[in-house]
C-alpha positions in Angstrom: -0.4 -0.2 -0.2 1.3 3.3 -1.0 2.6 5.8 1.6 1.5 9.5 1.9 4.2 12.0 2.3 3.2 11.9 6.4 3.5 8.4 7.3 7.4 8.7 5.2 9.3 9.5 8.8 7.9 6.4 10.5 8.9 4.0 7.7 12.1 5.5 7.5 12.3 5.1 11.3 12.2 1.4 10.8 14.4 0.8 8.8 15.8 2.0 5.1 14.0 0.0 2.4 16.3 -1.4 -0.7 14.0 1.0 -3.3 11.7 3.9 -2.7 9.4 5.4 -5.7 8.3 9.0 -5.1 5.7 9.9 -7.6 3.3 12.8 -7.6 2.8 16.8 -9.1 4.3 18.3 -6.0 7.3 19.0 -7.1 8.3 20.8 -3.4 7.0 18.1 -1.6 8.5 14.6 -3.7 11.9 16.9 -2.8 11.1 17.1 0.5 10.5 13.2 0.9 13.6 12.8 -1.1 15.9 14.7 1.1 14.2 12.9 4.4 15.3 9.6 2.6 18.7 11.2 1.9 19.1 12.1 5.2 18.8 8.7 6.5 20.6 7.2 4.0 23.7 8.9 4.5 23.2 8.6 8.2 23.2 5.1 8.0 26.2 5.1 6.2 25.2 5.8 2.0 28.3 7.8 1.7 28.1 7.6 -2.3 25.4 9.1 -4.4 24.9 9.2 -8.3 22.0 10.5 -10.2 21.1 9.3 -13.2 18.1 11.7 -15.5 16.0 9.8 -17.6 15.9 11.9 -21.0 15.4 10.7 -24.7 18.3 7.9 -25.3 18.6 7.2 -22.0 21.4 4.8 -21.5 19.3 2.0 -19.1 22.6 -0.6 -19.2 24.5 1.8 -18.3 21.9 2.4 -15.4 22.0 -1.6 -14.9 25.6 -1.8 -14.5 25.9 1.5 -12.3 23.7 -0.9 -9.6 25.7 -4.2 -10.2 29.4 -2.3 -10.1 31.3 -2.6 -6.7 31.8 0.8 -5.4 35.4 2.2 -5.1 34.9 4.9 -2.7 32.3 3.9 -0.5 30.5 0.7 0.9 27.1 1.9 0.5 25.6 4.1 -2.2 22.8 5.4 -3.1 21.6 5.6 -6.6 18.6 8.4 -7.6 17.0 8.1 -10.9 15.0 10.8 -12.1 11.8 10.0 -14.4 10.3 13.1 -15.0 7.5 12.1 -17.3 6.8 8.8 -15.0 7.3 6.6 -17.8 10.3 4.7 -18.2 9.4 2.8 -21.1 9.8 -0.9 -21.7 13.3 -1.2 -21.0 13.4 0.9 -18.0 10.3 -0.8 -16.3 12.2 -3.8 -17.1 15.4 -2.8 -16.0 13.9 -1.0 -12.9 11.4 -4.3 -11.6 15.2 -6.6 -12.0 16.6 -4.1 -9.4 14.0 -4.3 -7.1 13.4 -8.2 -7.2 16.9 -8.7 -6.6 18.4 -5.3 -5.0 22.2 -5.6 -4.6 23.4 -5.5 -0.9 24.6 -1.7 0.2 22.6 0.0 -2.5 19.4 1.9 -2.3 17.4 3.2 -5.6 15.7 6.4 -5.1 13.0 7.0 -7.9 11.7 10.6 -8.0 8.8 10.6 -11.1 6.1 13.0 -11.7 2.5 11.7 -11.6 1.6 8.2 -12.4 -1.0 7.4 -15.0 -3.5 4.3 -13.6 -1.5 2.6 -16.3 1.8 2.9 -15.0 0.8 3.0 -11.3 -0.6 -0.4 -12.1 3.0 -1.8 -13.7 4.2 -4.4 -13.0 8.1 -2.0 -12.2 5.6 -0.1 -9.6 4.3 -3.1 -7.9 7.9 -4.4 -7.9 9.3 -1.5 -6.0 6.3 -1.5 -3.7 6.8 -5.3 -2.9 10.6 -4.2 -1.9 10.3 -1.3 -0.8 8.4 1.7 -0.3 6.4 4.0 -3.1 5.1 7.7 -1.8 2.3 8.9 -3.3 2.1 12.9 -2.9 -1.5 14.5 -3.8 -1.9 17.8 -4.2 -2.9 20.0 -0.9 -6.9 20.6 -0.6 -7.9 24.3 0.2 -9.1 22.7 3.8 -5.8 21.4 4.4 -3.6 24.2 3.0 -3.7 26.8 6.6 -3.2 24.0 8.8 -0.1 22.6 6.6 1.1 26.0 6.3 0.7 26.5 9.9 3.0 23.1 11.1 5.9 24.2 8.3 6.3 27.5 10.1 5.9 26.4 14.0 8.7 23.4 12.7 11.2 26.3 12.1 10.3 28.2 15.2 7.9 30.3 13.4 4.7 31.6 14.9 2.4 34.0 12.6 0.6 36.4 14.0 -3.3 36.4 13.4 -4.4 36.3 10.0 -1.1 36.1 8.7 -2.1 32.3 7.3 -5.6 33.3 6.1 -3.8 35.8 4.3 -1.5 33.4 2.7 -4.0 30.8 1.8 -6.5 33.4 0.3 
């Protein structure tokens, strides 16, 4: 079952999974979830991080080799895959599912994707990630939750807005 961003910290407290998929159409929240995973990975000794951005002509074989090769500089490594369209294509879906089904030791795969359509949410590669790790679905904030969300974020940074400020920001 997919997690929402509020559930991610508790899931990370239980330990790191070998693979994560962060998806949705709220880039700020996806990035913040990614930073939570990166911070937890650094604390757990994942000292090497490589980032791959999927664009036209992306070499999926290079990603497969990167996940299977041993690191020269770090015992544990984080491989970040940015999938802006949320559609890896057949070769990408196969590569991601293969990683999720048999993750190499001491390697964590973090997939950041745009919003997935229903077909992709039900695809084999997403199901493989969900079975081996965690899928975090980031939905847009609705207007009713926005004031509480802003208040919580301000409070977390030690800020206490005067009366009416949050309403002004929301409307």
